[in-house]
C-alpha angles and dihedrals in degrees: 000000000000121000109222114252094233089075109095124209088254092052093051092048091049089050091048090052096044096044088042091228120179097249122133109207140161128215084237091063115104124239089256090051091053088048092054093046090050093050090049088050091050090060089065128076108267134198120208129206129188109303143167093251091058091226113157104176146015093265090052089052092048090050091048093051095048091055131075111286104257091215091061099054097127127069117213090260093049090049090050089053092050090050090050091052089047091054090051090051095046088049088055092049093046091051091062093267094296116156094200089066091062140052091255115112097192138022086238090063091052093049091047088054091048091048088054098050098041090079089069094063093148087076111086094219093057091052090050092050090053092047093048093045091053088069093056110107090197093072091070097243094304112155120219115207123188115227107238126188116241092244091053089046091055091051091048092050091049089050091050093051092054092051093063109142114237121214116221123192123209133206121202120206108196123221124258117203104313102355118106126242109265123205119203122199125198 
């Protein structure tokens, strides 16, 4: 078995943790050390529980590791192209959804670009483009949804939970004669 080169050391460690694999590793281990330890682990009998990778058995894990890392689907050049498209779409949205303020000639060109970039929903700018374009009445009510990996969705959900707004109540005790005004917060 050969682990595809697109998996970084961090990716492999995250996978070991999420799949609860019996691999003892150190952060000082190199990528090749982690590879070796994973290969040794795969020689043993393994049990899989529910996970983000949707891997159910050892054969599924081996197949997953031999393929390109789905998190690394963009080269630097491709990501720059996606970001360039995002900037153009955001410019369109910020200019009150007016095509004349952009390089786009038709609404169809704009929608084609959005359909292309929405597959990279792990990039925050792509999610923002989809959110802004959903407010455009010229699209005829078509909803654009960025495709987000399960791992990124979990991170976004956790972030949302930590941003809960807390309501504080305040009681004011007004001054009498020489005493100051006192504010009490719950």
